[in-house]
Structures are given as structure tokens and as C-alpha cells.
C-alpha positions, 0 to 999 in steps of 0.5 A: 586288636588295641581296642578292644576288650580282651576279656569280655571273649573271656567271659563267654566261658568265665563266669565274671565273678570267677574272673573277680574272685580270681584278682581278690585273692592275687590281692590277698596274696601280695597283702599277705605275702609282704607281711611274712616277707616283713615277719621273716626278714624282719625289715618292719622290726630292724627300718624301727629300731634304726629310726629310733635308734637314730632319733637318739643321736639326732643333733637338732628336731625337725618340723612336721612341715620339714618332714611333708617336704621330705615325703614330697621329695621321696615320692618325686625323686625314689618313686616317681622318678627312680633317681636312685639309678645313677645308670640312665640305661637302668633308670628308663628301664626300670621305669618303663617296667615299674609304669607298665605294670601298674598301667597293666595292674590296675587297667585289669582291675577296671576290664574285669571290674567294670567291663567284664563282658563288654567289648568295648570300655574306652579307653581302658583296652587301650591302656593295658596294651599300652601297659604290658608293653611298657612293662615287657620292653622294660623287663626284655631290656633289663634282662638281655642288657642290663642285668650285672650277671650278664652284664658284668660278670658275664654269664649267658641270658638264660641263666635263671637262679630262683632271684630271678623269680620276678622278672622272670614272671613278669616277663611271662605274664606282659608276654603272653598277655599279649600274645592271648590278646593277638590270638583270640579265638584259636587254639592257641590264644587258649595255650597262652591263656593258660601260660598266661594264667601260669605266669600273673600266680606266680608272680602275685602268690610268690612274694615271700621269695621274690623281690615285690616285697621291697617295692613296698619297703623302699620308699620307707628307706629312703624317707628315713635316709633322708630323715636322718641326714636332715636330723644330722644323725647320719644314720648312726655314721661319723661325720666324714668332715674336710680333708682339707681340715687341719683338725681332721689331719692331726686326727688322722695323720694317714691324711696328708700322708697318703693324700699331702695337706691339700687331698685331691679331688679322687674322682669316678673312682669305680663309675670311673669305666664298665666292670667288664674285665670278665 
């Protein structure tokens, strides 16, 4: 099963052109939904206005080479390895989900456009199944064990709100894609295919109401944050300074009054233990 192109059987009843048209329509929906999301939330406007404001407060000029280095660092850290997640389990779950989704989408495009009627499509069917498995593994791990409203707030795992649209449609797509591939040629297989199609259509057509567009905006925001640290604008926030600095203590008498003249390391604080006190 894992080495067979699942779309080759489907092409006997659905023309390859129809499948390719569906892929193009879904792509256009993602692009359109992302643009509408930026217009509706004014995220792009905020991003550029905030960057312009930060430039006025910059204390030093960042060279082109340094900007390139920060861009590479952003791709390697925030994009490829998701280092912004402090929780190692959340980070692993995100990586399984992210790379599984990318592999699943890329291999789907390759199978439908390059091998629409061929059962033997080289390595692509294997990558398609592995991508769906990785996506399902990371997604279900997050859904049952990591979600804040489940792991920390005590809500049941089956409670679904609109904010869950993205992850739910992802899980529906991956789950029924695998079940459809495993049961092709049967009536049950067609049921699973319809559910797979419903999940993928929901996923790509609801960008405006889901977290899909966030995937494109997050790297840009992370890069801009690195720029503000490099040029000294610090996102328009004041310097924290050293708590042991006498000048800072003279300016803010509350520091020595409540923390002493040599304030200790405050430790992990909120990260000291998991919030499980519901």
C-alpha cells in the first residue's frame, strides 16, 4: 500500500484534469485567504508601521551582511527547528506536524501532476504516506496531551471551538487520507475519500478564520524582532539595565527596598512547575 500511488486508482473515475484543477483552486484559496487575513487584521500594516517606528529609535545601523546573517538565523532557528518553543514536547509535536504537512502537500502535488495515472510513482507514494503519518502523529500528540485548554485548564479533549478549525481539519485530512489509501476499491474507501476531500477543502478554504496565515507571518515577525535587538531599538521598549547598578537603583528605589542591593536571580518563575492546579 505505502508504495502505491493512491491517486492512480482514483484517476479511473475522476479525470486527472479535475484533480489538478482542484489543487490549483486550493492554492488560490490559500493565497486569497492569506491576503484577506492581512487586510482584515491589518497585520502587514502593523508590521511595516512598527518597523518604521523602530528605525527611528535605532541606536546603530545594521549592515546588509548582518541582516543576511539574521535572516539565515531566523530560517534555521524559528522556521526549520522551531526553537521558539520552550517546551521540548511541544517543539517535537510541532516539527512532526510541520514537516509532515509539507511532505504530504508536496508529494500530493507531485503525484497528481507528474504521475496522475501511474501506480508506480517512484519514491513519491512512500513520501505521501510518511508525510500523512507524521502529520497525524504530531497533530494527535498535540490534540490529546499538549493543548493548553486540555493539559492545563482541565477541559475535555473533545471540546472544539473555532480556534481549533486548523488543527481539526489537518487531522481529518491526514487521518482519512491514510484510511482511504488503505481501503481503496471498497465502498468504505469511497466514504473515507469523501471525508478526506471534505477535510482538505475545509483546511485550505478557511484560511481567513484559522491559524493558517500565521505560518507565513511568523517568520517575518521573528526576523523583525532580531533586527530590533541588533539595532538597539528593542521594539520601542526601554532598557532593562542591570538590577545591581547603583544608578538604576537610585532611579528606581523600589529595587533595593524590595529586592535588596544585590537582587538575586529570580529563577524559573512561572516555569517552575506545570500549571495543573485546576
